[in-house]
C-alpha positions, 0 to 999 in steps of 0.5 A: 500499500502506498500513501499519498498526500494531496497538497493542492488542488486546482481552484478552477477545476473544483469551481467548475465541477461545483458549478456543473453539479449545482447547476444540475441540482438547480435544474431539478429544483427549478423544474419541480418549483417551476411546474408547481408554480405554473399549475397552481397559477394556471389553476387560480387564473382559471378561477379568478377575475379582475385584479387577482387575475394578474396575480395568478398570471404572475404565478405562471410567469414566476414559474417559467422564470424559475425554470431559468433563473434557479439553475442559473443561480445555483451554477453561479453559487456552486462556482463561487463556493467550489472556488472558495472551498478549494482556495480554503483547502489550499490555505489550510493544506500549506499550514497543517498538511494535506489529506493523506490517502492510502492507496492499494493497487488493483493488481498486487504484483508486477506481471511482466508482458508476454514476449513478442511473437516470432517474425515470420519469413518467407523461406523459414525452413530450407527444402531439407528441413521442411515439417512433415 
């Protein structure tokens, strides 16, 4: 088993990963929230009259906006949090030391490569040595 220490991680790479993961989560939450807002807004719109009709239409428009805005907000927040997390890890790892990992190889011992196949020659056997 070999021990390795993660001394530094790439800030931009962690920020991008966090951003993408949070955008996916935001898309899931945005779709759920947006659909609920649109369904309830449409239900209110069908039963409302006058001034409450504008509020009900706001629910439908708010649901559509949530489908777009929540994933964008989550992606930006995830990018910023990922960058800050990586910066804090790098600062802490330079003072205290990195995270120690103990790794084990999937193949416990070295297996040598097989020898190359023999080369083919057109007249490998002379006329007196031909196999029978």
